[in-house]
N, C-alpha and C positions, 0 to 999 in steps of 0.2 A: 502493500498502500502504500500511498506517497502523501503527498502534504494536505490535511487538515480542509475544510474550509469554511466558513460560520457569516459567507456570505456571497450569496451566487448572483446578489442587485446588477440587471444591466448596466453598463454605463448609457448614460441619460443623452448621448451624441454617438450615440451606436447600439453595436448585441454582444459587447465584450461581455462575459464575467467576469468578476474579479477572486480570486482567494487573500481570505486574510493568512499572512508567510512569518507576521509579525509585530512584537510589538517594541517601542520605547522607554524605554524603565530612564533611570537619574543619567544626567551630565557625566563625565568623568574627564578630570584634568581641566586643563583652561581653557586647548585648542580649542573645545566647539564636538568633542568624539561623544556619542553615550551610548548605552546597554543599552543594546536588543536582546529582546528574545525572541527566539525564531523560532517558529513551529510548520518546522519544515525539513523531511528529511532532504532536501534540493540543498542545502547549504554552499555545497559550491557555485552553482548560479545564483546564489541569491543574491550570494556577497561580492561576488565581482563589482569593482567598479564601473560605474556608467548604468548599474541596475537601475531601474526606476520604479519607482511607487507610490500606488496613490495613499493619502495621507487623509485617515479619518478621523472622529471622539475625541481629537484634541484643540487646543488652539494653534491654528494652521499660521505658520510666516508668509498670509498672505497668498498664499500657494496653495492648491493640494496637491502638487504632488512633490518627490524627493526624489534626490537623483545619489545615490554614493559614491564620494572622490575616496575614501579610502575606506576598510575596514581590516580587523585581528580577530584571529578568538584571544581570550583573555580568562586566564582562572573559570573554566567551561562557563565562558558565555561568550559574546564579541562585542568588540567596541566598533562603530562605525563615524565617521561622520562625511554630513550632506555635507551636499557643492551648497557654498550660501551663509555653512553655519560654521564661524571661524573661532566662539570665541564662549567659552559659559555660559552667561547672559542669553546668550539664541539657543543654544544645546539645553536648555534649562527652559524654554520655554514646547521644547517638541517632550517633553514627559504626557507619557499615556496614550501618545499618539498609536492606531492603531496602520501595518501597514499593509495594504495589500494591491496583490499584481495578478495580472492572467497565466491563464495557466498553462506549464513551461509543456511543449509538447514531447514527451516521451516515448517513443512507442512502447507498446510491449506493457506498458506501467500501467495499474486502476488504480483511480483516484477516489476517497470517502466520497466526495461531492456527485460521482456517476454513479455510485452505488443505491444513495439514501432516497427515498421515498419511489422508489419503484418497485414492482411486485418480483417477489424471488416462487419461480418455477423449479422443480425436480427434472430432474432425469426421465421419466412417464411422462413428463405433462402437468400433475397436481399444481394445481395455486395453492401459495402457503399464506399471500397475504404481505403486507409492504416491510422491508426493510426502516426500520427508523431510526438507527444506528449503530454504528462502530464502533467494538470495545477493543481498547487493545490489551492483549494479553499474550505473554510471554511463549508460549507455544503457538499461538496460531493466535490471529486475531479474530472476532467474531461477531460474525451481521445479527443485529437484533435484530426482529419482529416486533409488529405490532402487537401480539398476545406475548410478546414476551421469550419468547424462543430464542434458542443460541443456534448460530449454526458456523463452524469453524470456516475460516476464511480458505481455508484447505483444499475444498469442495466446490473452489467457485471456476465456475468453465467458463462463461464467456457471460456481457448485456450489451442490452441495444437500449432504445429512448424509454425502452416503459419495464420490460423486464432483466433479471438474475437469471440465468441458467447455471444451477447445481447438482451434480452428482451426488449424492446422498447413498452412506447407508444403510439398507435395511433396519427401519426404528428407529432412525433417526426425527425423521417428522413427519412419524404418526402422530393425525390430527385426533385418534382417539384417544391419545397415550394421558 
């Protein structure tokens, strides 16, 4: 699985969907760096200089887009300086902003937002209801159905705009159980 989506509102100027990929925390140092907590497994792609993010949920600095000037890992977190943010006072004003970005096309990867709200169907064509969430689990992430049943993501086969197809062992999704 890849990036977590909490906001798929379309861009008012077009049809692009945006994923929440990080949040800005406190300022760090005097030169405009801020602590960013990323909620993506595509860290290398998101932290490159020039990466551009829609900024929401905080006091924006006159623009609703932020572009990375520099970034570096530091003690299990990331220190990021955005273009136009060169001092601590300006960096302090970024605290609390949510960073959103367009999904990165990663062929063969499945994103959470592609599965949630789709109908789960097993290999026999039996409909089991909507997928309402994905639960992180060390052995295998779990698809949570509307009725509370859990299906290990290891049984995922494919998906389209309406359905998630799984191939599960007998008894796992018995509706009578």
